[in-house]
C-alpha positions, 0 to 999 in steps of 0.5 A, spaced: 919 036 824 914 031 821 908 034 822 909 041 819 904 045 815 909 048 810 913 042 808 920 044 805 921 042 798 926 036 797 926 031 791 928 025 797 920 025 799 917 027 792 911 023 789 915 023 783 922 021 785 925 014 786 931 014 789 937 011 785 943 012 790 945 016 796 946 022 792 941 021 786 934 020 784 930 019 778 924 024 777 918 022 772 918 030 770 925 032 770 929 025 769 935 024 774 936 029 779 940 031 786 936 028 792 936 034 795 934 038 789 927 041 789 922 044 783 915 047 782 913 040 780 914 038 788 908 033 791 909 031 798 909 024 799 909 022 807 911 015 806 917 017 803 919 022 809 924 019 814 923 022 821 930 024 825 931 019 830 931 022 837 937 023 841 939 018 846 937 020 854 944 021 858 942 017 864 949 018 867 946 025 870 941 021 874 942 018 881 939 012 884 934 016 888 931 019 882 928 012 880 926 010 886 919 011 889 
């Protein structure tokens, strides 16, 4: 969830890390690290957090009566 009080630590959205590729990040404090890694120096940066896309609604289960007034 995006607005939890307690954020899970991850280098992918840490203020000290910059993404290099799909698997690695460059950390100011630790050097080259895994993108899903974590450490005690974690500082949350909400601008780096990419929210999960919501599931598409399946309209096949609805009839035309459901959409009429």
